[in-house]
C-alpha positions in Angstrom: -9.1 -31.1 -7.5 -11.6 -30.7 -10.5 -15.6 -30.2 -10.2 -17.9 -28.8 -12.3 -19.2 -25.1 -12.0 -22.9 -24.4 -13.6 -23.6 -20.7 -13.6 -26.6 -18.9 -15.0 -25.8 -15.9 -17.2 -27.6 -12.7 -18.7 -26.6 -11.5 -21.7 -29.6 -9.5 -23.0 -31.7 -12.9 -22.4 -31.1 -15.6 -19.6 -28.4 -17.9 -21.2 -26.4 -20.9 -19.3 -23.1 -22.2 -19.4 -21.2 -25.1 -18.1 -17.6 -24.4 -17.0 -14.7 -26.5 -15.9 -12.6 -25.0 -13.4 -9.3 -25.9 -11.2 -9.5 -25.5 -7.6 -7.4 -22.6 -7.4 -8.8 -21.6 -10.8 -5.8 -21.2 -13.5 -5.5 -17.4 -15.0 -6.0 -18.6 -18.7 -8.2 -21.4 -20.1 -7.3 -21.1 -23.7 -6.4 -18.3 -25.9 -9.8 -16.8 -26.1 -11.0 -18.1 -22.7 -10.4 -16.5 -19.1 -12.3 -17.1 -16.4 -12.1 -15.7 -13.1 -14.5 -14.5 -10.1 -16.6 -12.5 -13.0 -18.2 -13.8 -15.6 -18.1 -10.8 -17.8 -16.4 -11.0 -21.3 -16.3 -14.6 -21.8 -18.3 -14.5 -24.9 -17.4 -13.5 -28.3 -19.1 -12.9 -31.7 -17.8 -16.1 -32.9 -20.2 -17.4 -29.8 -23.2 -16.3 -31.4 -26.0 -19.1 -31.8 -24.2 -21.3 -29.6 -26.2 -23.3 -27.1 -25.6 -23.1 -23.7 -27.2 -25.2 -21.1 -26.4 -25.7 -16.9 -26.3 -29.1 -14.9 -27.0 -28.7 -11.4 -26.1 -31.9 -9.0 -26.3 -32.4 -5.6 -26.6 -35.6 -3.5 -30.1 -36.3 -4.6 -29.1 -36.0 -8.2 -28.4 -34.3 -11.2 -30.4 -32.2 -13.7 -29.6 -30.5 -17.1 -31.5 -27.4 -17.8 -32.8 -26.8 -21.6 -31.0 -25.2 -24.1 -30.3 -21.6 -24.6 -29.0 -20.0 -27.6 -26.4 -17.3 -27.2 -26.8 -13.9 -29.3 -24.0 -12.0 -29.3 -24.8 -8.1 -30.4 -21.6 -6.5 -31.3 -21.7 -2.7 -30.9 -21.1 -0.6 -34.2 -17.7 0.4 -35.1 -17.0 3.0 -37.9 -14.9 1.9 -40.7 -15.2 4.2 -43.2 -15.8 8.1 -42.0 -17.3 10.8 -43.9 -15.2 12.7 -46.1 -14.5 16.6 -46.7 -16.8 17.9 -49.6 -16.0 20.7 -51.8 -19.2 21.7 -54.0 -20.5 25.0 -55.9 -23.3 26.9 -54.6 -26.3 25.7 -55.5 -25.2 22.1 -55.6 -26.1 19.5 -53.2 -23.1 17.5 -51.0 -23.3 13.6 -50.1 -21.6 12.2 -47.1 -21.6 8.6 -46.0 -20.1 6.3 -43.4 -19.5 2.7 -42.8 -20.0 0.7 -39.7 -19.5 -3.0 -38.9 -21.2 -4.8 -35.7 -25.0 -6.3 -35.2 -27.3 -4.8 -37.7 -29.5 -3.0 -37.7 -28.0 0.3 -37.0 -30.0 3.4 -36.4 -28.1 6.8 -38.0 -28.3 10.2 -37.0 -26.5 13.0 -38.9 -25.7 16.4 -37.3 -24.8 19.5 -38.9 -22.7 21.8 -36.7 -23.5 19.5 -33.7 -26.9 19.7 -34.4 -29.2 16.8 -35.1 -30.6 17.0 -38.8 -34.1 16.1 -39.0 -34.7 12.9 -41.0 -31.0 12.4 -41.6 -31.5 8.8 -40.5 -29.1 6.7 -42.9 -25.9 5.5 -44.0 -25.4 8.7 -46.5 -26.8 12.6 -46.4 -27.3 14.7 -49.0 -27.7 17.8 -47.9 -30.4 20.5 -49.8 -28.9 22.9 -52.3 -25.9 24.9 -50.7 -25.6 28.5 -50.4 -22.8 30.1 -49.0 -23.9 30.1 -45.5 -23.2 26.3 -45.5 -19.5 27.3 -46.2 -17.3 25.8 -43.2 -20.2 23.7 -41.9 -19.3 20.7 -40.4 -21.0 16.9 -41.0 -20.6 14.2 -38.6 -22.9 10.8 -37.5 -23.9 8.6 -34.5 -24.2 4.9 -35.5 -25.9 3.1 -33.0 -27.4 -0.3 -32.0 -28.5 -2.2 -28.9 -25.0 -2.8 -27.7 -23.6 0.9 -28.3 -22.9 4.0 -30.5 -20.1 5.3 -32.5 -19.6 8.7 -33.4 -17.8 9.4 -36.8 -14.7 12.3 -37.4 -16.7 15.6 -38.4 -16.2 16.2 -42.4 -16.0 19.9 -43.4 -18.4 21.4 -46.1 -16.6 23.9 -48.4 -19.1 25.8 -50.5 -17.3 27.9 -53.6 
């Protein structure tokens, strides 16, 4: 027996979708879709911008909602880690990171685990280094509205 099931989803906004399920539900509804009792994990980045609506039916008739546009936000993933640097005393060092996901990104660089004030871009350039900076570890956290990712630490060697 086949029947239509309309359900309302809240995914950073109210969106609606129409799903066709069998009784009992099959375990797999295609290579990228899996419907079960929950509705999480059925939207993917490829669905971004898709329009959804809900159809509600009973003995009095059928009503279809207005369409809602789905906005999929992908958490950041670091694709290029900061690398160790070696500089002479008095030189600066530049640490960089590359991330994928949904922009805009927020960056926060840390030195030895402590946030660096104003270091909020994809790259960080140190002030002129001193021997006291030797062995310092620089790392960054990249975040957006969907989550965050922290980089590996990069060690600064000052000669």
